[in-house]
C-alpha positions, 0 to 999 in steps of 0.5 A: 500500500501507499500510506503517503498517497492515502494520507495526502488524499485524506488531507485534501478532502478534509481541507475542502470539507472544513471550508464547506461545513464551516461556511454553512454552519455559520450561515444556518447556525446548525449545531449538527453542521457545526459538529461536521465542521469540527470533525472535518477539522479534526480529521484534517489535523489527524491526517497531517499528524499521520503524514508527519509520522510517516516522514519522521519514521523514515529517518535512519537509525542513529546512536539514540535510536539504533533500531530506527524510528518506526514506532513514530507511526504508532505514536502519531496514529495514537495522537491522531485518534486521540484528537480526531475522535476522543477530544473532538467527540467530547467537544461535539457532545458538549456543543450538542448538549448546549443546543439541547439545553437551550435550543434556538431556531435552525435556519437554512436546513436545506443547505445544511442537508446538502452539505451533510450529504456532500460530506457523506459522499466525500467520506465514501470517496476516502473509503473507496481510495483505501479499498482500492489500495488494498486491492492493489496489494491483494490484501483482504479487508479482514486481514487489514483490520487485524494488521498493525497498519495503525495509521491507515486503519485510523484513516479508514475509521475516520472515513467510516465514522464520518460517513456514519456520523453524516448519515446520523446528521442527515437524519437529524437535520431532516427531522429538524426540517419537518418538525422545526424542533431545535432540540433534535439538532442538539440531540443529534449532535450529542449522538455524533459526539458519543460515536466519536468518543467510543471509536477513539477509546477503541483505537487508543487501546490498540495503539497502547499495545503497539507502543508498549512492545506488542509482538507479532501474531501467534500464527506468524511466530509459529510459522517462523519458529517451525522454519528455524527448527527445521534447519539441520544444524538446530537442535532446539529453539530455546527462546523466540521473541519478537516486537513490532518496531513499526507497521512493516518492521519486525525485531526478532531475538532467538536463542538456539541450541545448535547440534553438537560438534559444530565449529565456531565458523559453522555456527556463524554460517548457520546463524547467517543462513537462518537470518537470511532465510527468514528475511527472504521469507518475511520481508518485514523483518528488519533486525534479527538477533540470534544467540547460540546457546551452549 
């Protein structure tokens, strides 16, 4: 996949939505449309954060970061989800509650419906862009959702929740248009805020696991362990440890008990062969530490 392309497309779409929703919210005084504008602004900021995380993660390893900066993408994905969903959702909820507690007349509802519909369409375009990128790599949606591509999943959830929130907002504005009840405007905004906060908590929990050192999946570990144990020079694999250094970067630490009678040179050759074989089989492996056990 091309994360930079997806992030850039997200930023461009959100920039247009911020301008459109902001102008209409000011004209019609609808808290629903204002909520859409706030969420679009948060989406924009989140997209910029993800793009920045991708840039800084590509810096070369140095003395202070010997394994590189791949986890920058996890951190900025966490920050983006926090801003886009949790904090924004809380703000949207409070704005809606203010309208619910002290309702005022909403004008230009028809224009608001048009803009919310446009937001729904734009969110759908964002989803289609990511799905097209998935198809280009022959990856399934289910495998993507359980992967460590946290930044791309944040974008996907942004668009998905934006589409859902827009559908809810459209229904709320339609109800306001038919009844003239400004309280429904506030209730709908509160519903949108609740959806955003809940999504933010879910993404934050996933980010936490990756930031504190989550390893590869049990299935991948079992496959790699079987490949190492299959080597004729390996008697037994004592320990097998892994850590995700980034969405596409794996660190492996393996302790191996080699067969008796091998010279030091033969053990070194065996270690090189195992490392090279694993890297060819799993290109995401960036660092392998193999320690022989006597």
